[in-house]
PDBQT receptor file of N, H, CA, C and O in Angstrom, charges set to zero:
ATOM      1  N   MET A   1     115.370  91.501  79.426  1.00  0.00    +0.000 N 
ATOM      2  CA  MET A   1     114.549  92.611  79.894  1.00  0.00    +0.000 C 
ATOM      3  C   MET A   1     115.329  93.919  79.785  1.00  0.00    +0.000 C 
ATOM      4  O   MET A   1     116.552  93.952  79.923  1.00  0.00    +0.000 OA
ATOM      5  N   ASP A   2     114.601  94.967  79.540  1.00  0.00    +0.000 N 
ATOM      6  H   ASP A   2     113.608  94.940  79.428  1.00  0.00    +0.000 HD
ATOM      7  CA  ASP A   2     115.252  96.265  79.480  1.00  0.00    +0.000 C 
ATOM      8  C   ASP A   2     115.404  96.843  80.892  1.00  0.00    +0.000 C 
ATOM      9  O   ASP A   2     114.874  96.304  81.863  1.00  0.00    +0.000 OA
ATOM     10  N   ASP A   3     116.129  97.935  80.976  1.00  0.00    +0.000 N 
ATOM     11  H   ASP A   3     116.560  98.373  80.187  1.00  0.00    +0.000 HD
ATOM     12  CA  ASP A   3     116.440  98.532  82.280  1.00  0.00    +0.000 C 
ATOM     13  C   ASP A   3     115.195  99.018  83.013  1.00  0.00    +0.000 C 
ATOM     14  O   ASP A   3     115.095  98.886  84.233  1.00  0.00    +0.000 OA
ATOM     15  N   PHE A   4     114.250  99.579  82.265  1.00  0.00    +0.000 N 
ATOM     16  H   PHE A   4     114.332  99.686  81.274  1.00  0.00    +0.000 HD
ATOM     17  CA  PHE A   4     113.044 100.100  82.907  1.00  0.00    +0.000 C 
ATOM     18  C   PHE A   4     112.235  98.990  83.564  1.00  0.00    +0.000 C 
ATOM     19  O   PHE A   4     111.754  99.152  84.685  1.00  0.00    +0.000 OA
ATOM     20  N   THR A   5     112.083  97.874  82.880  1.00  0.00    +0.000 N 
ATOM     21  H   THR A   5     112.473  97.742  81.969  1.00  0.00    +0.000 HD
ATOM     22  CA  THR A   5     111.314  96.758  83.434  1.00  0.00    +0.000 C 
ATOM     23  C   THR A   5     111.992  96.204  84.677  1.00  0.00    +0.000 C 
ATOM     24  O   THR A   5     111.328  95.891  85.666  1.00  0.00    +0.000 OA
ATOM     25  N   LEU A   6     113.307  96.084  84.628  1.00  0.00    +0.000 N 
ATOM     26  H   LEU A   6     113.846  96.338  83.825  1.00  0.00    +0.000 HD
ATOM     27  CA  LEU A   6     114.048  95.589  85.785  1.00  0.00    +0.000 C 
ATOM     28  C   LEU A   6     113.919  96.536  86.976  1.00  0.00    +0.000 C 
ATOM     29  O   LEU A   6     113.722  96.093  88.107  1.00  0.00    +0.000 OA
ATOM     30  N   LEU A   7     114.029  97.835  86.720  1.00  0.00    +0.000 N 
ATOM     31  H   LEU A   7     114.189  98.195  85.801  1.00  0.00    +0.000 HD
ATOM     32  CA  LEU A   7     113.873  98.823  87.785  1.00  0.00    +0.000 C 
ATOM     33  C   LEU A   7     112.458  98.803  88.349  1.00  0.00    +0.000 C 
ATOM     34  O   LEU A   7     112.273  98.901  89.562  1.00  0.00    +0.000 OA
ATOM     35  N   LEU A   8     111.465  98.676  87.484  1.00  0.00    +0.000 N 
ATOM     36  H   LEU A   8     111.615  98.596  86.499  1.00  0.00    +0.000 HD
ATOM     37  CA  LEU A   8     110.079  98.628  87.931  1.00  0.00    +0.000 C 
ATOM     38  C   LEU A   8     109.823  97.406  88.808  1.00  0.00    +0.000 C 
ATOM     39  O   LEU A   8     109.104  97.497  89.803  1.00  0.00    +0.000 OA
ATOM     40  N   MET A   9     110.400  96.275  88.448  1.00  0.00    +0.000 N 
ATOM     41  H   MET A   9     110.984  96.201  87.639  1.00  0.00    +0.000 HD
ATOM     42  CA  MET A   9     110.229  95.066  89.260  1.00  0.00    +0.000 C 
ATOM     43  C   MET A   9     110.877  95.224  90.632  1.00  0.00    +0.000 C 
ATOM     44  O   MET A   9     110.323  94.769  91.632  1.00  0.00    +0.000 OA
ATOM     45  N   GLN A  10     112.045  95.864  90.691  1.00  0.00    +0.000 N 
ATOM     46  H   GLN A  10     112.496  96.234  89.878  1.00  0.00    +0.000 HD
ATOM     47  CA  GLN A  10     112.718  96.093  91.969  1.00  0.00    +0.000 C 
ATOM     48  C   GLN A  10     111.913  97.041  92.849  1.00  0.00    +0.000 C 
ATOM     49  O   GLN A  10     111.791  96.815  94.053  1.00  0.00    +0.000 OA
ATOM     50  N   VAL A  11     111.369  98.089  92.266  1.00  0.00    +0.000 N 
ATOM     51  H   VAL A  11     111.468  98.273  91.288  1.00  0.00    +0.000 HD
ATOM     52  CA  VAL A  11     110.567  99.045  93.037  1.00  0.00    +0.000 C 
ATOM     53  C   VAL A  11     109.294  98.384  93.543  1.00  0.00    +0.000 C 
ATOM     54  O   VAL A  11     108.902  98.588  94.692  1.00  0.00    +0.000 OA
ATOM     55  N   MET A  12     108.648  97.594  92.695  1.00  0.00    +0.000 N 
ATOM     56  H   MET A  12     108.966  97.428  91.762  1.00  0.00    +0.000 HD
ATOM     57  CA  MET A  12     107.419  96.912  93.114  1.00  0.00    +0.000 C 
ATOM     58  C   MET A  12     107.699  95.896  94.221  1.00  0.00    +0.000 C 
ATOM     59  O   MET A  12     106.890  95.747  95.137  1.00  0.00    +0.000 OA
ATOM     60  N   ALA A  13     108.827  95.200  94.150  1.00  0.00    +0.000 N 
ATOM     61  H   ALA A  13     109.485  95.322  93.406  1.00  0.00    +0.000 HD
ATOM     62  CA  ALA A  13     109.187  94.253  95.210  1.00  0.00    +0.000 C 
ATOM     63  C   ALA A  13     109.448  94.992  96.519  1.00  0.00    +0.000 C 
ATOM     64  O   ALA A  13     109.042  94.529  97.585  1.00  0.00    +0.000 OA
ATOM     65  N   SER A  14     110.123  96.138  96.445  1.00  0.00    +0.000 N 
ATOM     66  H   SER A  14     110.453  96.514  95.579  1.00  0.00    +0.000 HD
ATOM     67  CA  SER A  14     110.386  96.927  97.651  1.00  0.00    +0.000 C 
ATOM     68  C   SER A  14     109.095  97.462  98.256  1.00  0.00    +0.000 C 
ATOM     69  O   SER A  14     108.921  97.439  99.475  1.00  0.00    +0.000 OA
ATOM     70  N   LEU A  15     108.194  97.940  97.413  1.00  0.00    +0.000 N 
ATOM     71  H   LEU A  15     108.336  97.958  96.423  1.00  0.00    +0.000 HD
ATOM     72  CA  LEU A  15     106.913  98.430  97.916  1.00  0.00    +0.000 C 
ATOM     73  C   LEU A  15     106.073  97.292  98.482  1.00  0.00    +0.000 C 
ATOM     74  O   LEU A  15     105.327  97.487  99.442  1.00  0.00    +0.000 OA
ATOM     75  N   GLY A  16     106.190  96.115  97.898  1.00  0.00    +0.000 N 
ATOM     76  H   GLY A  16     106.796  95.956  97.119  1.00  0.00    +0.000 HD
ATOM     77  CA  GLY A  16     105.502  94.945  98.441  1.00  0.00    +0.000 C 
ATOM     78  C   GLY A  16     106.021  94.585  99.821  1.00  0.00    +0.000 C 
ATOM     79  O   GLY A  16     105.244  94.242 100.713  1.00  0.00    +0.000 OA
ATOM     80  N   LEU A  17     107.340  94.661 100.000  1.00  0.00    +0.000 N 
ATOM     81  H   LEU A  17     107.971  94.939  99.276  1.00  0.00    +0.000 HD
ATOM     82  CA  LEU A  17     107.917  94.417 101.324  1.00  0.00    +0.000 C 
ATOM     83  C   LEU A  17     107.415  95.439 102.337  1.00  0.00    +0.000 C 
ATOM     84  O   LEU A  17     107.099  95.086 103.473  1.00  0.00    +0.000 OA
ATOM     85  N   LEU A  18     107.341  96.693 101.934  1.00  0.00    +0.000 N 
ATOM     86  H   LEU A  18     107.598  96.980 101.011  1.00  0.00    +0.000 HD
ATOM     87  CA  LEU A  18     106.836  97.723 102.836  1.00  0.00    +0.000 C 
ATOM     88  C   LEU A  18     105.381  97.480 103.204  1.00  0.00    +0.000 C 
ATOM     89  O   LEU A  18     104.989  97.653 104.357  1.00  0.00    +0.000 OA
ATOM     90  N   THR A  19     104.586  97.079 102.227  1.00  0.00    +0.000 N 
ATOM     91  H   THR A  19     104.905  96.938 101.289  1.00  0.00    +0.000 HD
ATOM     92  CA  THR A  19     103.161  96.857 102.474  1.00  0.00    +0.000 C 
ATOM     93  C   THR A  19     102.935  95.684 103.417  1.00  0.00    +0.000 C 
ATOM     94  O   THR A  19     102.191  95.796 104.391  1.00  0.00    +0.000 OA
ATOM     95  N   VAL A  20     103.577  94.563 103.126  1.00  0.00    +0.000 N 
ATOM     96  H   VAL A  20     104.182  94.471 102.335  1.00  0.00    +0.000 HD
ATOM     97  CA  VAL A  20     103.407  93.382 103.976  1.00  0.00    +0.000 C 
ATOM     98  C   VAL A  20     104.024  93.625 105.348  1.00  0.00    +0.000 C 
ATOM     99  O   VAL A  20     103.469  93.207 106.364  1.00  0.00    +0.000 OA
ATOM    100  N   GLY A  21     105.166  94.297 105.379  1.00  0.00    +0.000 N 
ATOM    101  H   GLY A  21     105.617  94.637 104.554  1.00  0.00    +0.000 HD
ATOM    102  CA  GLY A  21     105.799  94.604 106.657  1.00  0.00    +0.000 C 
ATOM    103  C   GLY A  21     104.949  95.515 107.518  1.00  0.00    +0.000 C 
ATOM    104  O   GLY A  21     104.908  95.364 108.739  1.00  0.00    +0.000 OA
ATOM    105  N   PHE A  22     104.265  96.465 106.882  1.00  0.00    +0.000 N 
ATOM    106  H   PHE A  22     104.298  96.588 105.891  1.00  0.00    +0.000 HD
ATOM    107  CA  PHE A  22     103.392  97.351 107.652  1.00  0.00    +0.000 C 
ATOM    108  C   PHE A  22     102.202  96.586 108.210  1.00  0.00    +0.000 C 
ATOM    109  O   PHE A  22     101.732  96.873 109.311  1.00  0.00    +0.000 OA
ATOM    110  N   SER A  23     101.717  95.613 107.449  1.00  0.00    +0.000 N 
ATOM    111  H   SER A  23     102.099  95.380 106.555  1.00  0.00    +0.000 HD
ATOM    112  CA  SER A  23     100.606  94.794 107.946  1.00  0.00    +0.000 C 
ATOM    113  C   SER A  23     101.026  93.942 109.138  1.00  0.00    +0.000 C 
ATOM    114  O   SER A  23     100.215  93.649 110.016  1.00  0.00    +0.000 OA
ATOM    115  N   LEU A  24     102.294  93.548 109.166  1.00  0.00    +0.000 N 
ATOM    116  H   LEU A  24     102.953  93.786 108.453  1.00  0.00    +0.000 HD
ATOM    117  CA  LEU A  24     102.815  92.701 110.244  1.00  0.00    +0.000 C 
ATOM    118  C   LEU A  24     103.694  93.492 111.211  1.00  0.00    +0.000 C 
ATOM    119  O   LEU A  24     104.596  92.924 111.828  1.00  0.00    +0.000 OA
ATOM    120  N   ARG A  25     103.445  94.784 111.350  1.00  0.00    +0.000 N 
ATOM    121  H   ARG A  25     102.713  95.245 110.849  1.00  0.00    +0.000 HD
ATOM    122  CA  ARG A  25     104.356  95.654 112.099  1.00  0.00    +0.000 C 
ATOM    123  C   ARG A  25     104.452  95.341 113.585  1.00  0.00    +0.000 C 
ATOM    124  O   ARG A  25     105.380  95.809 114.245  1.00  0.00    +0.000 OA
ATOM    125  N   GLU A  26     103.537  94.574 114.122  1.00  0.00    +0.000 N 
ATOM    126  H   GLU A  26     102.783  94.193 113.586  1.00  0.00    +0.000 HD
ATOM    127  CA  GLU A  26     103.602  94.245 115.544  1.00  0.00    +0.000 C 
ATOM    128  C   GLU A  26     104.521  93.061 115.816  1.00  0.00    +0.000 C 
ATOM    129  O   GLU A  26     104.819  92.765 116.973  1.00  0.00    +0.000 OA
ATOM    130  N   ARG A  27     104.968  92.390 114.781  1.00  0.00    +0.000 N 
ATOM    131  H   ARG A  27     104.726  92.631 113.841  1.00  0.00    +0.000 HD
ATOM    132  CA  ARG A  27     105.908  91.276 114.916  1.00  0.00    +0.000 C 
ATOM    133  C   ARG A  27     107.297  91.742 114.507  1.00  0.00    +0.000 C 
ATOM    134  O   ARG A  27     107.451  92.748 113.815  1.00  0.00    +0.000 OA
ATOM    135  N   ASP A  28     108.298  90.998 114.942  1.00  0.00    +0.000 N 
ATOM    136  H   ASP A  28     108.173  90.180 115.504  1.00  0.00    +0.000 HD
ATOM    137  CA  ASP A  28     109.671  91.355 114.573  1.00  0.00    +0.000 C 
ATOM    138  C   ASP A  28     109.908  91.205 113.073  1.00  0.00    +0.000 C 
ATOM    139  O   ASP A  28     110.649  91.988 112.480  1.00  0.00    +0.000 OA
ATOM    140  N   LEU A  29     109.286  90.206 112.463  1.00  0.00    +0.000 N 
ATOM    141  H   LEU A  29     108.684  89.569 112.946  1.00  0.00    +0.000 HD
ATOM    142  CA  LEU A  29     109.459  89.992 111.028  1.00  0.00    +0.000 C 
ATOM    143  C   LEU A  29     108.914  91.169 110.224  1.00  0.00    +0.000 C 
ATOM    144  O   LEU A  29     109.498  91.543 109.207  1.00  0.00    +0.000 OA
ATOM    145  N   GLY A  30     107.816  91.748 110.662  1.00  0.00    +0.000 N 
ATOM    146  H   GLY A  30     107.342  91.443 111.488  1.00  0.00    +0.000 HD
ATOM    147  CA  GLY A  30     107.239  92.891 109.964  1.00  0.00    +0.000 C 
ATOM    148  C   GLY A  30     108.154  94.101 109.992  1.00  0.00    +0.000 C 
ATOM    149  O   GLY A  30     108.311  94.799 108.990  1.00  0.00    +0.000 OA
ATOM    150  N   VAL A  31     108.752  94.340 111.141  1.00  0.00    +0.000 N 
ATOM    151  H   VAL A  31     108.625  93.773 111.955  1.00  0.00    +0.000 HD
ATOM    152  CA  VAL A  31     109.686  95.473 111.259  1.00  0.00    +0.000 C 
ATOM    153  C   VAL A  31     110.904  95.243 110.372  1.00  0.00    +0.000 C 
ATOM    154  O   VAL A  31     111.401  96.173 109.737  1.00  0.00    +0.000 OA
ATOM    155  N   LEU A  32     111.378  94.007 110.331  1.00  0.00    +0.000 N 
ATOM    156  H   LEU A  32     110.974  93.252 110.847  1.00  0.00    +0.000 HD
ATOM    157  CA  LEU A  32     112.515  93.675 109.470  1.00  0.00    +0.000 C 
ATOM    158  C   LEU A  32     112.166  93.868 107.994  1.00  0.00    +0.000 C 
ATOM    159  O   LEU A  32     112.994  94.341 107.216  1.00  0.00    +0.000 OA
ATOM    160  N   MET A  33     110.962  93.509 107.616  1.00  0.00    +0.000 N 
ATOM    161  H   MET A  33     110.289  93.125 108.249  1.00  0.00    +0.000 HD
ATOM    162  CA  MET A  33     110.531  93.691 106.229  1.00  0.00    +0.000 C 
ATOM    163  C   MET A  33     110.433  95.172 105.869  1.00  0.00    +0.000 C 
ATOM    164  O   MET A  33     110.778  95.563 104.753  1.00  0.00    +0.000 OA
ATOM    165  N   ILE A  34     109.967  95.991 106.802  1.00  0.00    +0.000 N 
ATOM    166  H   ILE A  34     109.687  95.673 107.708  1.00  0.00    +0.000 HD
ATOM    167  CA  ILE A  34     109.909  97.439 106.559  1.00  0.00    +0.000 C 
ATOM    168  C   ILE A  34     111.320  97.997 106.373  1.00  0.00    +0.000 C 
ATOM    169  O   ILE A  34     111.558  98.781 105.454  1.00  0.00    +0.000 OA
ATOM    170  N   TRP A  35     112.251  97.600 107.236  1.00  0.00    +0.000 N 
ATOM    171  H   TRP A  35     112.057  96.963 107.982  1.00  0.00    +0.000 HD
ATOM    172  CA  TRP A  35     113.637  98.051 107.115  1.00  0.00    +0.000 C 
ATOM    173  C   TRP A  35     114.239  97.637 105.779  1.00  0.00    +0.000 C 
ATOM    174  O   TRP A  35     114.870  98.444 105.097  1.00  0.00    +0.000 OA
ATOM    175  N   PHE A  36     114.039  96.367 105.409  1.00  0.00    +0.000 N 
ATOM    176  H   PHE A  36     113.527  95.711 105.963  1.00  0.00    +0.000 HD
ATOM    177  CA  PHE A  36     114.618  95.872 104.159  1.00  0.00    +0.000 C 
ATOM    178  C   PHE A  36     113.992  96.567 102.949  1.00  0.00    +0.000 C 
ATOM    179  O   PHE A  36     114.693  96.882 101.987  1.00  0.00    +0.000 OA
ATOM    180  N   GLY A  37     112.699  96.804 102.988  1.00  0.00    +0.000 N 
ATOM    181  H   GLY A  37     112.130  96.548 103.769  1.00  0.00    +0.000 HD
ATOM    182  CA  GLY A  37     112.038  97.515 101.891  1.00  0.00    +0.000 C 
ATOM    183  C   GLY A  37     112.551  98.935 101.741  1.00  0.00    +0.000 C 
ATOM    184  O   GLY A  37     112.774  99.404 100.625  1.00  0.00    +0.000 OA
ATOM    185  N   MET A  38     112.741  99.627 102.865  1.00  0.00    +0.000 N 
ATOM    186  H   MET A  38     112.560  99.247 103.772  1.00  0.00    +0.000 HD
ATOM    187  CA  MET A  38     113.263 100.997 102.811  1.00  0.00    +0.000 C 
ATOM    188  C   MET A  38     114.704 101.020 102.315  1.00  0.00    +0.000 C 
ATOM    189  O   MET A  38     115.074 101.888 101.524  1.00  0.00    +0.000 OA
ATOM    190  N   LEU A  39     115.518 100.071 102.775  1.00  0.00    +0.000 N 
ATOM    191  H   LEU A  39     115.217  99.366 103.418  1.00  0.00    +0.000 HD
ATOM    192  CA  LEU A  39     116.906 100.020 102.311  1.00  0.00    +0.000 C 
ATOM    193  C   LEU A  39     116.983  99.724 100.819  1.00  0.00    +0.000 C 
ATOM    194  O   LEU A  39     117.837 100.270 100.121  1.00  0.00    +0.000 OA
ATOM    195  N   CYS A  40     116.107  98.875 100.335  1.00  0.00    +0.000 N 
ATOM    196  H   CYS A  40     115.413  98.432 100.902  1.00  0.00    +0.000 HD
ATOM    197  CA  CYS A  40     116.073  98.594  98.893  1.00  0.00    +0.000 C 
ATOM    198  C   CYS A  40     115.696  99.838  98.099  1.00  0.00    +0.000 C 
ATOM    199  O   CYS A  40     116.324 100.142  97.085  1.00  0.00    +0.000 OA
ATOM    200  N   LEU A  41     114.678 100.556  98.552  1.00  0.00    +0.000 N 
ATOM    201  H   LEU A  41     114.168 100.309  99.376  1.00  0.00    +0.000 HD
ATOM    202  CA  LEU A  41     114.269 101.773  97.842  1.00  0.00    +0.000 C 
ATOM    203  C   LEU A  41     115.360 102.837  97.881  1.00  0.00    +0.000 C 
ATOM    204  O   LEU A  41     115.630 103.486  96.870  1.00  0.00    +0.000 OA
ATOM    205  N   LEU A  42     115.984 103.016  99.032  1.00  0.00    +0.000 N 
ATOM    206  H   LEU A  42     115.765 102.489  99.853  1.00  0.00    +0.000 HD
ATOM    207  CA  LEU A  42     117.062 104.004  99.126  1.00  0.00    +0.000 C 
ATOM    208  C   LEU A  42     118.264 103.597  98.281  1.00  0.00    +0.000 C 
ATOM    209  O   LEU A  42     118.935 104.449  97.698  1.00  0.00    +0.000 OA
ATOM    210  N   GLY A  43     118.535 102.300  98.213  1.00  0.00    +0.000 N 
ATOM    211  H   GLY A  43     117.991 101.607  98.686  1.00  0.00    +0.000 HD
ATOM    212  CA  GLY A  43     119.620 101.814  97.366  1.00  0.00    +0.000 C 
ATOM    213  C   GLY A  43     119.357 102.072  95.893  1.00  0.00    +0.000 C 
ATOM    214  O   GLY A  43     120.269 102.439  95.151  1.00  0.00    +0.000 OA
ATOM    215  N   ILE A  44     118.119 101.884  95.467  1.00  0.00    +0.000 N 
ATOM    216  H   ILE A  44     117.379 101.586  96.069  1.00  0.00    +0.000 HD
ATOM    217  CA  ILE A  44     117.758 102.145  94.071  1.00  0.00    +0.000 C 
ATOM    218  C   ILE A  44     117.918 103.625  93.751  1.00  0.00    +0.000 C 
ATOM    219  O   ILE A  44     118.462 103.980  92.705  1.00  0.00    +0.000 OA
ATOM    220  N   VAL A  45     117.448 104.484  94.641  1.00  0.00    +0.000 N 
ATOM    221  H   VAL A  45     117.006 104.195  95.491  1.00  0.00    +0.000 HD
ATOM    222  CA  VAL A  45     117.558 105.931  94.422  1.00  0.00    +0.000 C 
ATOM    223  C   VAL A  45     119.024 106.357  94.395  1.00  0.00    +0.000 C 
ATOM    224  O   VAL A  45     119.424 107.137  93.530  1.00  0.00    +0.000 OA
ATOM    225  N   LEU A  46     119.820 105.859  95.325  1.00  0.00    +0.000 N 
ATOM    226  H   LEU A  46     119.495 105.226  96.028  1.00  0.00    +0.000 HD
ATOM    227  CA  LEU A  46     121.242 106.205  95.360  1.00  0.00    +0.000 C 
ATOM    228  C   LEU A  46     121.953 105.727  94.098  1.00  0.00    +0.000 C 
ATOM    229  O   LEU A  46     122.783 106.448  93.544  1.00  0.00    +0.000 OA
ATOM    230  N   TYR A  47     121.639 104.534  93.647  1.00  0.00    +0.000 N 
ATOM    231  H   TYR A  47     120.965 103.948  94.097  1.00  0.00    +0.000 HD
ATOM    232  CA  TYR A  47     122.246 104.007  92.425  1.00  0.00    +0.000 C 
ATOM    233  C   TYR A  47     121.903 104.885  91.223  1.00  0.00    +0.000 C 
ATOM    234  O   TYR A  47     122.778 105.204  90.418  1.00  0.00    +0.000 OA
ATOM    235  N   LYS A  48     120.635 105.277  91.099  1.00  0.00    +0.000 N 
ATOM    236  H   LYS A  48     119.925 105.018  91.753  1.00  0.00    +0.000 HD
ATOM    237  CA  LYS A  48     120.235 106.104  89.965  1.00  0.00    +0.000 C 
ATOM    238  C   LYS A  48     120.892 107.482  90.015  1.00  0.00    +0.000 C 
ATOM    239  O   LYS A  48     121.251 108.034  88.975  1.00  0.00    +0.000 OA
ATOM    240  N   ILE A  49     121.053 108.041  91.220  1.00  0.00    +0.000 N 
ATOM    241  H   ILE A  49     120.762 107.593  92.065  1.00  0.00    +0.000 HD
ATOM    242  CA  ILE A  49     121.736 109.334  91.348  1.00  0.00    +0.000 C 
ATOM    243  C   ILE A  49     123.191 109.206  90.925  1.00  0.00    +0.000 C 
ATOM    244  O   ILE A  49     123.707 110.055  90.199  1.00  0.00    +0.000 OA
ATOM    245  N   LEU A  50     123.857 108.141  91.378  1.00  0.00    +0.000 N 
ATOM    246  H   LEU A  50     123.438 107.451  91.968  1.00  0.00    +0.000 HD
ATOM    247  CA  LEU A  50     125.264 107.954  91.020  1.00  0.00    +0.000 C 
ATOM    248  C   LEU A  50     125.443 107.711  89.522  1.00  0.00    +0.000 C 
ATOM    249  O   LEU A  50     126.434 108.152  88.939  1.00  0.00    +0.000 OA
ATOM    250  N   VAL A  51     124.511 107.027  88.905  1.00  0.00    +0.000 N 
ATOM    251  H   VAL A  51     123.706 106.669  89.378  1.00  0.00    +0.000 HD
ATOM    252  CA  VAL A  51     124.586 106.813  87.457  1.00  0.00    +0.000 C 
ATOM    253  C   VAL A  51     124.417 108.140  86.724  1.00  0.00    +0.000 C 
ATOM    254  O   VAL A  51     125.111 108.397  85.741  1.00  0.00    +0.000 OA
ATOM    255  N   ARG A  52     123.498 108.984  87.195  1.00  0.00    +0.000 N 
ATOM    256  H   ARG A  52     122.934 108.775  87.994  1.00  0.00    +0.000 HD
ATOM    257  CA  ARG A  52     123.238 110.268  86.526  1.00  0.00    +0.000 C 
ATOM    258  C   ARG A  52     124.425 111.225  86.623  1.00  0.00    +0.000 C 
ATOM    259  O   ARG A  52     124.725 111.940  85.666  1.00  0.00    +0.000 OA
ATOM    260  N   ILE A  53     125.104 111.242  87.776  1.00  0.00    +0.000 N 
ATOM    261  H   ILE A  53     124.861 110.661  88.553  1.00  0.00    +0.000 HD
ATOM    262  CA  ILE A  53     126.227 112.176  87.909  1.00  0.00    +0.000 C 
ATOM    263  C   ILE A  53     127.525 111.586  87.369  1.00  0.00    +0.000 C 
ATOM    264  O   ILE A  53     128.537 112.281  87.286  1.00  0.00    +0.000 OA
ATOM    265  N   GLY A  54     127.499 110.322  87.006  1.00  0.00    +0.000 N 
ATOM    266  H   GLY A  54     126.676 109.757  87.073  1.00  0.00    +0.000 HD
ATOM    267  CA  GLY A  54     128.662 109.710  86.375  1.00  0.00    +0.000 C 
ATOM    268  C   GLY A  54     129.749 109.285  87.331  1.00  0.00    +0.000 C 
ATOM    269  O   GLY A  54     130.909 109.167  86.937  1.00  0.00    +0.000 OA
ATOM    270  N   ALA A  55     129.396 109.054  88.573  1.00  0.00    +0.000 N 
ATOM    271  H   ALA A  55     128.453 109.150  88.892  1.00  0.00    +0.000 HD
ATOM    272  CA  ALA A  55     130.411 108.642  89.552  1.00  0.00    +0.000 C 
ATOM    273  C   ALA A  55     130.671 107.157  89.477  1.00  0.00    +0.000 C 
ATOM    274  O   ALA A  55     131.495 106.635  90.228  1.00  0.00    +0.000 OA
TER     275      ALA A  55
């Protein structure tokens, strides 16, 4: 797979975690899924920024 497809799959998985976690937000598992989805998205953004600046 190329880089774009891999990145797209990671973003879609993170958004899926956010969606399901929001649906289950009254349970502890839902809140955990929201946290994990946000951390995944922030990690992807941070990684792409670091790649662009060459760090």
